[in-house]
Every structure is written in C-alpha cells, then in structure tokens.
C-alpha positions in Angstrom: 12.8 30.3 -17.3 9.8 28.4 -18.3 9.1 28.5 -22.1 5.5 29.8 -22.1 3.1 28.2 -24.6 -0.4 28.1 -25.3 -2.7 30.9 -23.7 -0.6 33.7 -22.2 -1.6 37.2 -20.9 0.1 40.4 -21.8 2.4 39.5 -19.0 3.7 36.6 -20.6 1.8 34.3 -18.0 0.0 31.3 -19.2 -3.8 31.5 -18.9 -5.5 28.4 -18.0 -9.1 29.3 -19.5 -9.1 27.7 -23.1 -12.6 28.2 -24.5 -16.1 29.3 -23.3 -19.3 27.5 -24.6 -22.7 29.0 -24.3 -26.0 27.4 -25.1 -29.0 29.5 -24.9 -32.6 28.2 -24.7 -35.3 30.5 -25.4 -39.0 29.6 -24.4 -41.3 32.4 -25.2 -39.7 35.5 -23.2 -37.8 33.5 -20.8 -34.3 32.2 -21.4 -32.1 29.7 -20.0 -28.3 30.1 -20.4 -25.7 27.4 -19.7 -22.1 28.2 -20.0 -19.3 25.8 -19.9 -15.7 27.3 -19.1 -13.0 24.8 -20.2 -9.7 25.2 -18.0 -6.4 23.4 -18.6 -3.2 23.8 -16.5 -0.1 23.5 -19.0 2.2 24.6 -16.3 4.4 22.4 -14.1 2.9 23.7 -10.8 -0.6 23.8 -9.4 -2.7 26.9 -10.2 -5.4 28.9 -9.2 -7.4 30.6 -12.0 -9.4 33.8 -10.9 -11.9 35.0 -13.6 -14.1 38.1 -13.0 -16.8 38.4 -15.6 -20.1 40.1 -16.1 -23.5 38.7 -16.2 -26.9 40.3 -16.7 -27.9 42.1 -13.6 -31.3 40.5 -13.3 -30.2 36.8 -13.9 -30.9 34.1 -11.5 -27.9 32.1 -11.2 -29.1 28.7 -10.4 -26.5 26.0 -11.1 -22.5 25.8 -10.6 -20.6 22.4 -11.2 -17.2 21.1 -12.0 -16.0 18.3 -14.0 -12.6 16.6 -13.4 -12.0 13.6 -15.6 -15.0 11.6 -15.0 -16.0 13.1 -11.6 -18.7 15.9 -11.4 -18.9 18.1 -8.2 -22.1 20.0 -7.9 -21.7 23.3 -5.9 -23.9 24.1 -3.0 -25.0 27.6 -2.0 -23.7 28.6 1.3 -23.3 32.0 3.3 -20.6 33.9 1.6 -18.1 34.1 4.5 -18.6 30.3 5.2 -18.1 29.4 1.5 -14.8 31.4 1.4 -13.6 29.8 4.4 -14.3 26.5 3.0 -12.8 27.3 -0.2 -9.5 28.6 1.7 -9.5 25.4 3.9 -9.8 23.1 1.0 -6.7 24.9 -0.8 -4.7 24.8 2.1 -5.1 21.1 2.7 -4.2 20.3 -0.9 -7.9 19.7 -2.3 -9.5 21.1 -5.2 -12.2 23.7 -4.8 -14.3 25.9 -6.8 -15.9 29.2 -5.8 -18.6 31.4 -7.5 -19.2 34.8 -6.0 -21.5 37.7 -6.9 -20.1 41.1 -6.1 -21.4 43.0 -3.0 -21.4 46.2 -5.0 -23.0 45.2 -8.3 -25.2 42.2 -9.0 -23.7 42.0 -12.7 -20.2 41.1 -11.8 -19.3 37.6 -10.8 -15.8 36.1 -9.6 -15.0 32.5 -10.3 -12.1 30.9 -8.6 -10.7 27.6 -9.8 -8.5 26.3 -7.1 -5.6 23.8 -7.1 -5.6 22.7 -10.7 -2.6 20.2 -10.7 0.1 20.3 -13.6 -1.5 18.8 -16.8 -5.1 18.6 -15.5 -8.1 19.9 -17.1 -11.6 20.9 -15.5 -15.0 22.1 -17.0 -17.0 24.6 -15.1 -20.7 24.5 -15.8 -22.7 27.7 -15.0 -26.5 28.1 -15.5 -28.7 30.9 -15.1 -32.2 31.9 -16.2 -33.6 35.4 -17.2 -36.6 37.1 -18.5 -36.1 39.0 -22.1 -36.9 42.6 -22.2 -39.4 43.9 -24.9 -38.1 46.5 -27.2 -39.4 49.5 -28.7 -40.1 47.5 -32.1 -41.7 44.5 -30.1 -38.3 42.3 -30.4 -37.2 40.4 -27.4 -33.6 41.4 -26.3 -31.0 38.9 -25.0 -27.6 40.3 -24.2 -24.6 37.9 -23.3 -22.1 40.4 -21.6 -18.9 39.6 -23.4 -17.3 42.9 -22.3 -16.5 44.1 -18.6 -15.4 47.9 -18.7 -13.4 49.1 -15.6 -15.8 50.3 -13.0 -15.0 53.8 -11.5 -15.0 53.8 -7.9 -15.4 56.9 -5.8 -13.6 55.5 -2.6 -12.1 52.0 -1.6 -11.2 49.1 -3.8 -13.7 46.8 -5.3 -13.5 43.7 -7.5 -10.1 43.6 -9.2 -10.6 42.9 -12.8 -7.8 41.8 -15.2 -8.7 43.2 -18.7 -7.1 43.3 -21.9 -8.3 44.8 -25.4 -10.8 42.8 -27.3 -8.4 41.6 -30.0 -6.1 40.1 -27.2 -8.5 38.0 -25.4 -6.7 34.6 -25.1 -9.6 32.2 -25.3 -12.4 31.4 -27.7 -16.2 31.8 -27.4 -18.8 29.6 -29.1 -22.7 30.4 -28.9 -25.6 28.6 -29.9 -29.5 29.4 -29.5 -32.5 27.5 -29.7 -35.9 29.4 -29.7 -39.2 28.0 -29.3 -42.7 29.5 -28.8 -46.4 28.8 -29.4 -46.0 31.6 -32.0 -43.9 31.3 -35.2 -40.5 32.8 -35.1 -40.3 35.7 -37.6 -36.4 36.5 -37.4 -33.5 36.8 -35.3 -31.1 39.5 -35.5 -27.7 40.5 -33.7 -25.0 43.0 -33.5 -22.7 40.1 -34.1 -22.3 38.0 -37.3 -24.6 34.9 -37.1 -24.9 31.8 -39.1 -28.3 31.6 -41.1 -31.5 30.9 -39.0 -32.5 27.3 -39.3 -36.3 26.2 -38.7 -36.9 22.9 -36.8 -40.4 22.5 -38.1 -42.9 23.5 -40.6 -44.7 25.9 -38.2 -41.6 27.8 -37.7 -42.3 27.8 -33.9 -38.8 26.5 -33.3 -35.5 27.6 -34.9 -31.7 27.6 -33.9 -28.9 30.0 -34.7 -25.3 30.3 -34.1 -22.6 33.0 -33.6 -20.5 32.8 -36.5 -16.8 31.6 -35.9 -14.1 34.2 -35.0 -15.9 36.3 -32.5 -13.5 39.1 -31.3 -14.9 40.1 -27.8 -15.2 43.6 -29.1 -19.0 43.7 -28.1 -21.6 42.0 -26.2 -23.5 39.2 -28.0 -27.0 40.7 -28.5 -29.8 38.7 -29.9 -33.1 40.3 -31.0 -35.9 37.7 -31.4 -39.2 38.4 -33.2 -42.2 36.5 -33.3 -44.9 37.0 -36.0 -47.7 37.8 -33.5 -47.9 40.5 -31.0 -47.2 39.8 -27.2 -50.2 38.6 -25.5 -50.9 38.2 -21.7 -50.0 34.7 -20.4 -49.7 32.8 -17.4 -47.4 29.8 -16.5 -48.0 27.6 -13.6 -45.0 25.5 -12.5 -45.3 22.5 -10.0 -43.2 22.7 -7.0 -40.1 20.6 -6.2 -41.1 16.9 -5.2 -38.4 16.7 -2.6 -39.1 20.2 -1.1 -41.6 20.6 1.9 -45.2 21.8 1.1 -45.6 25.5 2.1 -42.0 26.5 1.2 -41.6 28.4 -1.8 -39.8 25.4 -3.7 -42.4 23.0 -2.6 -45.7 25.0 -3.7 -46.6 25.9 -7.2 -45.4 29.2 -8.6 -47.2 31.3 -11.2 -45.6 33.8 -13.5 -48.0 36.3 -15.1 -47.0 38.4 -18.0 -49.5 41.2 -18.5 -49.5 43.8 -21.4 -51.8 46.6 -20.2 -53.9 48.3 -22.9 -55.0 51.8 -22.0 -58.2 53.3 -23.3 -57.5 55.2 -26.6 -59.6 58.3 -25.7 -57.0 58.8 -22.7 -53.9 57.9 -24.7 -54.8 60.5 -27.4 -54.5 63.4 -24.9 -50.9 63.0 -24.3 -49.6 65.2 -21.7 -47.9 68.4 -22.9 -46.3 69.5 -19.6 -43.6 68.2 -17.3 -40.3 69.1 -16.0 -37.6 67.2 -17.9 -34.3 66.9 -16.3 -31.4 65.3 -18.7 -28.4 64.1 -16.9 -25.4 63.4 -19.2 -22.3 61.4 -18.3 -19.1 63.2 -19.3 -16.6 61.2 -17.5 -13.5 59.9 -19.3 -14.7 56.5 -20.2 -17.4 58.2 -22.4 -14.8 59.1 -25.0 -14.4 55.3 -25.8 -15.9 54.0 -29.0 -19.3 52.5 -28.6 -17.7 49.3 -30.0 -14.3 48.4 -31.8 -15.9 48.3 -35.3 -14.0 50.8 -37.9 -15.9 54.0 -38.2 -18.0 53.8 -35.1 -18.8 56.9 -33.2 -17.6 57.5 -29.4 -20.1 56.9 -26.3 -20.2 60.7 -25.9 -21.1 61.3 -29.4 -23.8 58.7 -29.3 -25.2 60.1 -25.9 -24.9 63.8 -27.5 -26.9 62.8 -30.5 -29.5 61.0 -28.2 -29.7 64.0 -26.1 -30.2 66.4 -29.1 -33.0 64.1 -30.4 -34.8 64.3 -27.1 -34.4 67.9 -26.8 -36.1 68.7 -30.2 -38.9 66.4 -29.4 -39.9 67.7 -26.1 -43.3 69.4 -26.0 -44.1 73.1 -25.9 -44.9 74.4 -22.6 -42.8 72.0 -20.5 -39.8 73.0 -18.4 -36.5 71.5 -18.7 -32.8 71.6 -17.6 -29.5 69.7 -18.5 -26.7 68.4 -16.1 -23.7 66.7 -16.9 -21.1 65.0 -14.7 -17.7 63.6 -14.0 -15.5 64.4 -11.1 -17.9 67.3 -10.6 -21.2 68.3 -12.3 -22.5 71.3 -14.2 -25.9 72.5 -15.2 -26.9 74.8 -18.2 -29.6 76.7 -16.3 -29.5 77.6 -12.7 -32.9 76.0 -12.4 -35.3 74.3 -14.8 -36.6 76.8 -17.4 -39.7 77.0 -20.0 -39.4 75.2 -23.0 -39.2 77.9 -25.6 -37.2 78.6 -29.1 -34.6 80.7 -27.2 -33.8 78.3 -24.5 -33.9 75.1 -26.9 -31.3 77.1 -29.2 -29.0 77.8 -26.0 -29.5 74.1 -24.8 -28.5 72.9 -28.2 -25.5 75.0 -28.7 -24.1 73.9 -25.3 -24.8 70.3 -25.7 -23.2 70.2 -29.2 -19.9 71.3 -27.4 -19.9 68.7 -24.6 -17.1 66.5 -24.4 -15.9 63.7 -22.2 -13.7 65.9 -20.2 -14.9 65.8 -16.5 -12.9 62.8 -15.1 -14.5 60.1 -13.0 -18.0 58.8 -12.8 -19.4 60.6 -9.7 -23.1 60.3 -10.4 -24.3 60.6 -6.7 -23.7 64.3 -6.2 -25.5 65.6 -9.3 -28.6 63.3 -8.4 -28.5 64.7 -4.8 -28.5 68.2 -6.1 -31.4 67.6 -8.7 -33.7 66.0 -6.0 -32.8 68.7 -3.5 -34.5 71.2 -6.2 -38.2 72.1 -5.6 -40.6 70.4 -7.9 -42.5 72.8 -10.3 -46.3 72.6 -9.4 -48.4 70.8 -12.0 -45.3 69.8 -14.1 -44.3 66.2 -13.1 -40.5 65.6 -13.1 -39.1 63.3 -15.6 -35.4 62.4 -15.2 -33.5 61.0 -18.3 -30.1 59.6 -17.3 -27.5 58.9 -20.0 -24.4 56.8 -18.9 -22.3 54.1 -19.9 -22.8 52.8 -16.2 -19.2 52.5 -15.2 -19.6 53.0 -11.6 -18.8 50.5 -8.6 -21.4 52.1 -6.1 -24.3 50.7 -8.1 -26.4 49.9 -5.1 -25.8 53.1 -3.3 -27.0 55.1 -6.6 -30.0 53.0 -7.0 -30.8 53.3 -3.3 -30.8 57.2 -3.7 -33.2 56.9 -6.7 -35.5 54.7 -5.0 -35.6 57.0 -2.0 -36.8 59.8 -4.1 -39.1 57.9 -6.4 -42.1 59.4 -5.0 -41.0 62.9 -6.7 -40.2 61.7 -10.1 -39.8 58.9 -12.9 -36.4 57.9 -14.0 -35.6 56.8 -17.6 -32.1 55.4 -18.1 -30.1 55.0 -21.3 -27.1 52.5 -21.2 -24.6 53.8 -23.8 -22.1 51.6 -25.4 -20.8 47.8 -25.1 -20.4 46.6 -21.6 -22.6 49.3 -19.8 -23.9 48.1 -16.4 -27.2 46.1 -17.0 -27.5 46.4 -13.0 -27.3 50.2 -12.9 -29.2 51.1 -15.9 -32.3 48.5 -15.1 -32.0 49.2 -11.5 -32.3 53.2 -12.0 -35.5 52.7 -14.1 -36.8 50.0 -11.9 -36.7 52.0 -8.8 -37.4 55.2 -10.6 -40.7 54.0 -12.1 -39.3 54.6 -15.5 -38.0 52.5 -18.3 -34.5 51.4 -19.4 -32.8 51.2 -22.7 -29.6 50.3 -24.0 -27.8 52.0 -27.1 -24.9 50.3 -28.8 -25.2 51.9 -32.3 -27.2 54.5 -33.9 -29.4 52.2 -36.0 -32.1 51.7 -33.3 -31.4 54.9 -31.3 -34.3 56.9 -32.6 -37.4 54.6 -31.7 -35.8 53.8 -28.4 -35.6 57.5 -27.5 -39.0 58.3 -28.8 -40.4 55.1 -26.9 -39.2 56.5 -23.7 -40.3 60.1 -24.4 -43.8 58.5 -25.1 -43.8 56.8 -21.7 -42.8 59.9 -20.0 -45.4 62.0 -21.6 -48.0 59.2 -20.6 -50.0 60.4 -17.7 -48.9 58.6 -14.5 -50.8 55.5 -13.6 -52.0 55.7 -10.1 -53.8 53.6 -7.4 -52.5 50.3 -8.9 -53.8 47.1 -7.2 -53.8 43.4 -7.9 -56.5 41.1 -6.7 -56.6 37.4 -7.0 -59.8 35.1 -7.5 -58.7 31.6 -6.7 -60.5 28.3 -5.9 -61.4 27.7 -2.2 -58.4 26.3 -0.3 -55.9 27.9 -2.5 -54.2 31.0 -1.1 -51.4 33.3 -2.8 -48.3 34.7 -1.6 -46.7 37.7 -3.6 -43.1 37.2 -4.6 -42.9 40.4 -6.7 -42.9 43.7 -5.1 -46.0 45.9 -5.6 -46.5 47.4 -9.2 -45.6 50.9 -9.1 -45.5 51.6 -12.9 -47.5 50.5 -15.8 -46.9 51.7 -19.5 -49.0 51.2 -22.5 -48.1 47.9 -24.4 -45.1 47.1 -22.0 -44.9 43.9 -20.2 -45.5 43.8 -16.3 -44.4 40.5 -14.6 -45.9 39.2 -11.4 -44.6 36.1 -9.7 -46.8 34.6 -6.8 -46.5 31.4 -4.6 -49.8 29.2 -4.7 -50.4 27.3 -1.5 -53.2 24.6 -1.2 -54.6 21.9 -3.3 -56.9 22.2 -6.3 -57.9 20.1 -9.3 -56.1 20.3 -12.7 -59.3 21.8 -14.0 -59.5 24.6 -11.8 -58.8 28.2 -12.9 -57.8 31.4 -11.5 -58.2 35.1 -12.3 -56.0 38.0 -11.6 -57.1 41.6 -11.8 -55.1 44.9 -12.1 -56.9 47.9 -11.5 -55.5 51.5 -11.7 -56.4 55.0 -12.4 -55.3 56.8 -15.6 -55.6 60.5 -15.8 -58.5 60.2 -13.4 -60.2 57.4 -15.4 -60.6 54.1 -13.5 -59.5 51.1 -15.6 -58.5 47.5 -15.4 -57.1 44.5 -17.0 -57.9 40.8 -16.2 -56.4 37.5 -17.1 -58.0 34.1 -16.5 -55.7 31.2 -16.2 -55.5 27.4 -15.5 -54.0 26.2 -12.3 -52.8 23.0 -14.0 -48.9 23.0 -13.8 -46.9 23.3 -17.3 -44.8 20.5 -18.5 -41.1 20.5 -19.1 -40.6 23.9 -17.3 -38.2 22.5 -14.5 -37.9 24.9 -11.8 -37.5 28.0 -14.1 -40.4 29.8 -12.7 -39.4 29.1 -9.0 -35.9 30.4 -9.8 -37.2 33.7 -11.4 -39.6 34.2 -8.6 -36.9 33.5 -5.9 -34.7 35.7 -7.6 -37.3 38.6 -7.8 -38.0 38.3 -4.1 -34.2 38.1 -3.2 -33.5 41.3 -5.2 -36.3 43.1 -3.4 -35.2 42.1 0.0 -31.6 43.1 -0.7 -32.9 46.5 -1.5 -34.6 46.7 2.0 -31.3 45.2 3.6 -29.4 48.6 4.0 -31.3 51.7 5.5 -30.9 55.4 4.7 -28.2 55.6 7.1 -26.2 52.8 5.5 -26.9 50.3 8.5 -27.3 46.7 7.7 -30.5 44.8 8.6 -29.3 41.4 10.0 -32.9 40.2 10.1 -33.3 40.9 6.3 -29.9 39.5 5.5 -30.8 36.4 7.2 -34.0 36.2 5.1 -31.9 36.4 2.0 -29.5 33.8 2.9 -32.1 31.3 3.8 -34.1 32.1 0.5 -30.9 31.8 -1.6 -29.7 28.6 0.1 -33.5 27.0 -0.3 -34.0 28.0 -3.8 -30.3 27.5 -5.2 -30.2 30.9 -6.6 -27.1 33.3 -5.8 -27.2 36.6 -3.9 -25.0 39.2 -2.6 -24.8 37.3 0.7 -24.2 33.8 -0.7 -21.8 32.0 -2.7 -21.7 28.9 -4.7 -19.0 26.5 -3.3 -17.9 23.1 -4.5 -15.0 21.0 -2.9 -13.5 17.9 -4.7 -13.3 15.4 -1.6 -12.8 12.4 -3.6 -9.5 13.4 -4.6 -7.3 11.1 -2.2 -3.9 12.5 -2.7 -3.3 16.2 -1.6 -2.0 18.4 -4.4 1.6 19.2 -3.5 3.7 22.5 -4.4 3.2 26.2 -3.8 -0.1 27.3 -5.5 0.4 30.2 -8.1 -2.5 32.5 -9.1 -3.6 33.2 -12.6 -6.0 36.1 -13.3 -8.0 35.2 -16.5 -8.1 38.5 -18.7 -11.7 39.7 -19.8 -12.2 41.8 -22.8 -12.4 45.7 -22.0 -14.0 47.3 -24.9 -12.8 50.9 -24.1 -10.5 52.5 -26.5 -8.4 55.3 -25.2 -9.6 58.8 -25.4 -8.5 61.4 -27.5 -5.8 64.0 -26.6 -5.2 67.5 -27.7 -2.5 68.2 -30.0 -0.5 70.2 -27.4 -0.5 67.2 -24.9 0.5 64.9 -27.8 3.3 66.9 -29.1 4.7 67.6 -25.6 4.9 64.0 -24.5 6.2 62.8 -27.8 8.9 65.4 -27.7 9.9 64.1 -24.2 10.0 60.7 -25.6 12.1 61.7 -28.3 14.6 63.8 -26.4 15.2 60.9 -23.7 15.4 58.1 -26.5 17.7 60.2 -29.0 19.3 63.1 -27.5 20.8 62.1 -24.0 24.1 63.3 -25.4 22.9 66.9 -25.1 20.7 66.5 -22.1 22.1 69.6 -20.5 20.7 71.7 -23.3 17.2 70.7 -22.8 16.9 69.4 -19.4 15.5 72.8 -17.7 13.1 73.0 -20.8 11.9 69.3 -20.2 11.2 70.0 -16.5 9.0 73.0 -17.4 7.2 70.8 -19.8 6.7 68.2 -17.0 5.1 70.7 -14.9 2.7 71.7 -17.6 1.6 68.3 -18.3 1.1 67.5 -14.7 -1.2 70.6 -14.7 -3.1 69.1 -17.7 -3.4 65.8 -15.8 -6.3 67.0 -13.5 -8.6 67.4 -16.3 -8.4 63.7 -17.4 -8.6 60.7 -15.2 -7.6 58.5 -18.2 -4.1 59.9 -18.7 -2.6 56.4 -17.5 -4.1 54.9 -20.6 -3.3 57.7 -22.8 0.4 57.6 -22.0 0.4 53.8 -22.6 -1.1 54.3 -25.9 1.2 57.4 -26.8 4.2 55.0 -26.1 2.9 52.2 -27.9 1.9 54.0 -31.0 5.1 56.0 -31.0 7.5 53.0 -31.1 5.4 50.6 -33.0 4.1 53.0 -35.7 7.0 55.3 -36.1 9.2 55.1 -39.3 12.3 54.8 -37.1 14.9 51.8 -37.4 13.8 49.0 -35.1 17.3 48.8 -33.5 17.0 52.4 -32.6 13.7 52.1 -30.6 15.6 50.2 -27.9 17.8 53.1 -26.9 15.0 54.6 -24.5 16.2 55.0 -21.0 14.7 54.5 -17.7 14.3 58.3 -17.5 11.4 58.2 -19.7 9.4 56.0 -17.2 10.5 58.4 -14.5 9.0 61.2 -16.3 5.9 59.3 -17.0 5.6 58.5 -13.4 5.7 62.1 -12.5 3.0 62.8 -15.1 0.4 60.4 -13.6 1.8 59.8 -9.8 1.6 56.0 -10.7 3.9 53.2 -10.2 6.6 52.8 -12.9 5.8 49.1 -12.9 2.2 49.4 -13.8 3.1 51.0 -17.2 4.1 47.4 -18.3 7.7 48.4 -19.0 10.2 45.9 -19.1 13.7 47.0 -18.6 16.8 44.9 -19.2 20.1 45.3 -17.0 21.2 48.4 -18.7 17.8 50.3 -17.9 16.9 50.1 -21.5 13.3 49.6 -22.6 13.1 46.2 -24.1 9.3 45.5 -24.1 6.0 47.4 -24.7 2.7 46.1 -24.3 1.3 45.3 -27.7 -2.4 46.3 -26.8 -1.8 49.7 -28.4 -5.2 51.0 -29.5 -6.4 53.3 -32.1 -7.4 56.8 -31.2 -8.9 59.7 -33.0 -5.7 61.6 -33.0 -3.7 58.8 -34.7 -4.9 59.7 -38.2 -3.5 63.3 -37.8 0.0 61.8 -37.3 
C-alpha cells in the first residue's frame, strides 16, 4: 500500500491541489479577480483532479489558462459538448487537458478538471473574472469571494457532484490580497475575516492595498466592504473596442457602462405608502439549522432568519395586509389567506414565528411560490414578497423563471442567510422580481439591511420607465442590458450599450431616464464624453457581454420547459466571440506540445471544498436511543438475546422519526464520531464495535453502509471513524 503524504482527503487519498492565490483589483465599483490554483501530483501514477467550487453568480469568467513548466496554454471558449469531447479525446490519447464548465442548473457553481497530470508534475491554473460590486445599505461596496459551497438540495435527478469536508479539514491554503483605487479617497475596508492593516499607496488615499491575514480556515466566505469618503455619483465609462475584432461586432465597437443613482423628489418620498400585501416566505429546511458560520457562539441560520422576520413584522405599517409561509419538503402558512395587520394578528404571527424550527426537511421552494402566485391579489394593496433562505437548491433557474413569469403581480425581496448561500438564487429572485437582494451572515448589519428592503418595498412603484439616448450624428446605440423595470431611491442602476459609428474624442453623449413615481413624471440625465477611458482593458465589454448572455439564457427556456435552439445558438456565438463563459459553453485547453503521451491508468481525485454546514440538533430522545443502540452493540453482545427484541422496536421508532428530518445521515455520522471520540471510555474498548452497528444505521436511513465512512477490519470491527465530527448544540448537554 502506498504511503500517502502531503495533502490527503478524509478517505486518505492524496489531494493534488496545494494552494489557491487570489488577487483582487477594485476600480471604483468594478472588480477584477485573478485566482491561481497550484496543483502537484505526488503519486506514482497520472491523475485527473476534479474541483467543484463556487463563484459569484453574476461574475463574467473571461480567462482560463494553465502553466506546466515553462509552457502556458490559454483556453478557448467552445460549445459545451464539443469541449467535453475534446477533453475526453485528449485524455484517451495521453495528452494533458484542462476543462472549466459552468453548471447548467446554477451559474454560481463551476467544475474544473485537470487531466493527465503525470507523477511528480506541477501545474498552475489561472482563472480570471470581472464583476460589479453591489451597494449596501450603508453605502459600502460588497465583494464576496465564495470559499464555502454548501450541498444543494435537489428535488429530482442528480446535479453536480460536490466533494465537501468541514472547513477545518480543507487540505489546501488560501492567500488573498486586494488593491483598491478610485477617483475618491478610500475611507476604510472591513471584512468578516481577519485582515492585515490597510496600506495607502498615495497621499490622496485614493489607492490602497489590504491582505487576508494568514491562517484562513475556510469557515466563511471572504467578504470585503469598501467605503469611499464621498457618496456614490452617476458615472459613465466608455471603453474602446478590441483592435483585432471586426467593427460592428460587440467586441469591435466601443461599449459604454452607465451607473445611475436616481434621486426622487423629496415631496413624493415623504409620503411613503402605508398599504401593501406583505407575503413572507421562510426556509425551514434542515440545512437552516446549521450555524451561520463556524465561529464560536454564532447563531444558527434559522435563528438569524427568525430574528430578521420578527424585526420585519414589527416594522410593517398599520393598514397593510400580511401572511407568513414556511417551507421544506412541504409548506405551511399561518393564515389561510392574507389578513389585515393589527395588534391581534401581529401578536398571533409573532408567537408562531418564535416557535418555528428547521424541521421541514428538504428545500422545495417551487410549490409554496406556485401557491402564493395562485392567490388573488388584494385590490389597492401591492403585493411584496420577502424570501428568507440559505439558497441550497439545485433548480435555481426553474425557481427564478417562475418569479420572472409572475413579476407583473408583485415585487420580490430576497435575503440570503448564512455563509455559502447561493448568490445566483438570491440575486436572481430580486432581479427578476423587481426587488432587492440582501445577504445576512451575522447580526451586526441585519437591522439596516432589513430596514432598507422594507423602505424599498414601501416606496411607490416606479412606472413607465424609458431610456433615451442623444448621440452625435453617425453614432448609433444597441442596448446590451434588458429594459429597466425597477428603480429605487439612491440605488445604482447599470446600463450597458454598444456604440456603433465614428465620433471625435471631444464628442459628448447624453442619456435620459424618464419614469413616473406616484403619478409624478420625473427624469434623471447624465452627460458623458465619448472618448474611451485608458487602461480598462476589455472589462466593460466583458461585463456587457455577460449581461446580454444572462438575459438571453433566461429567454432560452419557455414556460413549458422547451428549449429555444435559436437563442441557444446566439448565446454560444456571443460567448465564443467575447470569451465569457455561459451555461452552454466551456473553456477547453489541450497541451498539444507534449510529444510523448502520458502512460498508465488515469486515477481521478476529487478535490474537496469547504462545507460550512454544522449538523443540526437532535432531540434528546433520538440522541439517547441511538447512543443506547451503539452502546449495546459495542459492549453487550454477550447478552444480545436479552435486548434484541427491544432494540428492534427502538429501530422501528427511529425510522419513524427519520421522516421528519432529511439530515439524519449527517446526524448519525456526528453521533458516532462524538460518542467514540469524546466519551471517557478507554481507547482500546472503542474498537469492539461490530458490523451490526453499521447494519442498524443502514436501517435507520436507508443508505449504503459504505457511505458512512466506516472502515472495517477482517473481523468486521470498526477501526476508523471520520474525524470531521462537528459541534452540535446538544453536545453541551452531554
């Protein structure tokens, strides 16, 4: 047997990923992220390393390359099936190949395959993406590097297979540095993670650098909040086209990015609406019983969501209507239909919300949404839907499509609870539902975020939005962004457009956004120079392409689930032309300069990612029963005839409890680990646990015995337990 050294998984297999280096460059409100993943094969046979990891759902992935020795191979964007075939063909012929794919179910999950890495060989993978930073309630700009990928609940079928381990056992390191520059002084940079002190690079304090402190434990996403000294102002950035691209194409023409911050008349905003139907939808799936992060003393996701919901309930205006739904495998509602907000109905709702637990099983969000949309709207009470979830679903696009289909009857405000919540789902719900998205990873900024969303919901709906352009003669404009459907006071709205035609550097353009607010016509104007900015590279083009790609992807599937091949073809062409990934394309790189084929059978290694979820709590009866069964099988086999019938009865009871919680497999793992590694029993006696325990555990959950990670010796004795046993709330009582 090979003596494993270096990085290993919990199954004692070597992990070829050694480290991840991330460099972030922020220019005003746009970020460029460059990640370098360093692989090394320390085994004696060629490897294929597969790494499934999260990225922000609205990122434009625009570069993928591999460096082996002194050779750099830059990947091309190709249609997904074609890329897969080229990758497989390369591996079967003994060549090195690299494949980067976006998940078809959710745009915030990517899969990286590093193929045919020979023994002793090293490879560095470079991945680059650009993204706009969201404006927070306190005017900070939020950047999030997802370091946690929680398991996604999938109602049907099988999605992307993720190898995950607890944060403390991630077998590779992360280094992170950021450079911030802006026309305005940088006031401060805050983070949920430990940072080295902020370093200013000039006396004006318009440029600064900051680094993640050493020893990051992958127990949370790396979140940066960047603050400038002056308030955000409308801006326009014109970027020159690519010299090698054909004029008249997206990459060959200039592209403009407009950042608008609408200011509504004070007279209108002072009369905030006191009506509306507020429908609050709370996720009560088992994953919501996980801690918001792995720090000592932190609350669970369900507790954070409950607090958020209670604050929102107490802040609703008198005279409105409301109802509260909660969901898991099934869904429940407090009232049969929305009721008028009064002291009596509020008291009843508060009492029931305080009792809510994460005890409804899976994350079936589609059915409660369908039921809510089937209910008739109340006249003169605009419907506002608030969704609180950790976003652990696989059918992200199906959920977002449902919200988009019903966007004419409501506005949707979404809250992502806890580390690793799906940015694709949370942002997608708000974008297609004409609302606003918030992410809550702790209680420190919960209140302003909740109040900001409520203020937006109470703001009168902006109607009749139109965008008009005034450009020099000979210059035409093609919109890359979908039509604006929502405007909120002080919140940024982004517009991307392609400019075709010739103009002088001194020429100017003007864009006018007109709208009606509470019956009052209003408008905002922005004049801008058509002279291209310097040193922007192709950032604006890639963001514009990403915006158009996402918009087309939403159109690609109709209401009946049928695919539009014409739209798909447009997406593939645009993705290949711009070099920006899509759900229908992949990055593929093949090392064709490797003259000698790599020999030997190829061994696959799945690189684990951090899974932040802590196993949920179990009531004392379940704890006591399972531990009693383990103890009986471990230490009382000589009197088995005395307790065998009683044990069978206990197993039947436990199987009945199993239907109430879809996380029992994880619960049992934790119970086993905790019992054997934290009990005061002598170490040598712990090995006298027979195969019968695993059989009983299989009966409890209807899962394969092997999936419990139990290692059995030739005498069917348990000789190894996974060390990733995690804390639970019940542990303290033992």
